[in-house]
N, C-alpha and C positions, 0 to 999 in steps of 0.2 A: 406355356412359353410362347410369347408373342414376338414375331419377327417381321421387320419391314424389309422386303426384298426389292431393291432398286436395280432393274436390269431392262434394257430396251430391246434385246434380242428375244423375240416372241417364243421361239422354240426353247431357248435356254431358260427363260423365265418360267414357262409352263412345266418343263421337265424338273427343274429344281424345286419349284413350289409343290408339285405333286409328290415328289420323293420326301420332302421335309414334312409335309402333312401326314404322310404315312408313319413318320417317326415322332409324331406328337406335337409338332409345331403348329401354331396358328399363324398362317402366312398372309401378310397384306402385300399384294402385288402392285408395284409401281413402275410402269415402263417410262415414266418421265419424272422430273424433279417436282413439277407442279403437283402431281399426284402424291409424291412422297411428302410434300408439305401438308397436304390434306390429312394423310394418315397420322402425321406427327401431332396434328391439332385434335384429331377426333378418335384416335385409337391408342390402346396401350402398346408401347414399343419397348421391349427389353433388349432386343438385338437388332442391328442394322447390317445388311449385306449390301454393299454399295459398288456399283460399276463407276468408272471414271468418265467415259465418254457417253453422254446422253443427248437426246435430240434437242433439249432446251437448256443445255448448259454443262458445266464441268462438275463432276461429282466432288472433287476436292474443294472447289469453291463453296458448294452446297454444305459440305461438312464444316467448313470454317464458319459459315453464316449461322449454322444451327448448333454450334458447339455447346452452348448453354443448355439447349433442349435435350441433346443426346448425351450429356455428360455422365449420366448414370447408366447408360446403355452400353452394351458391347458393340464394337464396330469392326467389321471385316471388310476390307477393300478387295475387290476382285477385278483384275484388269489384264488386258493383253500387253500393256506397256511394262516392259521388264527393266527399264532404266533405273539405276540406283537412285537417281535424284527424285524420280516419281515416287518410289517406295518410301524414301526418307521423308519426303514432304507429307505423304499420307500419315505416316507414323507420328510426325511432329504435330499434326493437327488433331491427334487423339485416337487414331485408329489403333486397334489392338493387334490385328493380324493383317498381313498383306499376302494374298494368294494370286497365283498366275493362272490365266486362262490358257488353254481349255482346262476346265475344272470338273472333276468327277463329283457327282452329287454325294456320294458316300464320304468323300474327303471333307466336303463342306459341312455335312451333318456332324462329323466327328469334331471338327474345329469348333462348331457352334456349341456342341455339348460340353466340350472341355472349357471353353471360354465362359459359358454360362455358369458352370460349376465354380470356377475360380472367382467370378464376380460375386456370386451369392456368398461364398465363404468370406471374401474380403469385406462385403457390406455388413455381415453379421459381426465379424471380428472388430470392425471399426466403430461399431455402435456401442458406446460405453454405457449407455443407459438401457434399461429394459424397454421393450416395445409397448406401445399403446395396445390394449387388448379389447376387442369388441366381442361380447358374449350375448348373442341374440336371444338365446333361451333364458338368460337371466335378466334380459332387458337392461343391460348396463355396459358402460364403457369404463375401463380401468386405466388410469394414468401410469406412466413409468414408475412413479413413486408408490403405486398401489392404492391410490384414492379412487373410489368408485362413484360413478355418476349414473343415476337412473335415466333411462331414455324412453321416448315414445316410439311407436311403430314407424312413423315417418322419419324420425331421426336415425333409427336403425337402418332403414332402407337407404337413406342418404349416405351414411357412412359405409355400408356394404358396397354400394355402387362405386364410390371413389376409391375404396380400398382395393377393389377388383382390378382397377386400371393401373396398379403398380406405380403410383407417383406421377403418372402422366396427366396433363390437363384433360379434364372431362367436360365435354360440351353440355350446356344446360339441357338441351333436348334429351340427351342420354341419361342425365340425372333424373329428369322428370319421368322417363320411362321406368327407371329404377324405383321411383315412388309409386309405380303402377298407375300412372296418370297419362292422359293424352297430351302430348306436347303441343298439339294444334290448339286445344282449347284451354290449356292450363295457363293461368296468369303467372308469369315469371316473378312478379312481385311477391307471390306466396313463397317461392323458393328462397328469395332473398330474406324474407322474414324468418323462415325456418332456420336458415344458416345463422342469422344474427342471434336468434334466441338460443340456438344450440351453443354458440360460442360463449354467450353470457352464462348459460347454465354450467358449462365446463369450467369457466373461470371461478364461478362461485363454489362449485363442488370440489375443486382441486386446490383451493387456496391461492388462486391468482394465476394458475398455469394456463397458457393459451392452447386451444385446440389446434393441431397442426394442419389446419385446412386453410388454404390461401385462395384468394380470388385471382383468377387469370382474366385480365381485362379483355373483353371481346370474345371470350370463349366460354368460361364457366368457372370451375374450381379444380384444385389439385391438392394432394397431400404433400407436405414437405418432410414428413416422417412416416415411417411405416405403421399401419394399424393392422394387427393380426386378427383375423376373424376365427374364433375358436368355437368348439363344442357343437358344430353342425354335422 
């Protein structure tokens, strides 16, 4: 479970991050909005805990600007501002929960666990088709309609890497690492060729269905539909 924790108070940030890590969360600490932007581009984010007043801007404005990127993530706003107008604005921008400071770490952990469980249930219930399924031991990818496509080792490593990041944009260097190659010396044109050939193979093997792998300009690639990795 991957969490982006945006909080500028050092003691609060460290205390919450330490507690949440003990309870199974992978926490990306962002004391500024600039650092939060970095993690949105380079790390998987399933949940966001967002303070409002930050050194380089307003958390609510940041949430509005990144609404498309965090639309599938759970968002909890934590603030010392108790005004109803602030709370309602946060909720109108897509926040799921609004919590007041000071906040106990245990309360935040419980809110995160409950929200994460609800979101996973909703996502599964709203998906009318079966998932894509990647079976590394069988060297194959199965479409929602049950059509199977044989894969190479590089194709398996590529899909495993982007599937691990839960639909978030994955930077090219991270994908290259997943291919067990050195990003410094790896020619990114090889990655583009790999993706192009894989897309073509999937179209041919599934009767015209597109692989749910999209190009994120300036970053890398992302999945627009879930691929489950099984039998490992």
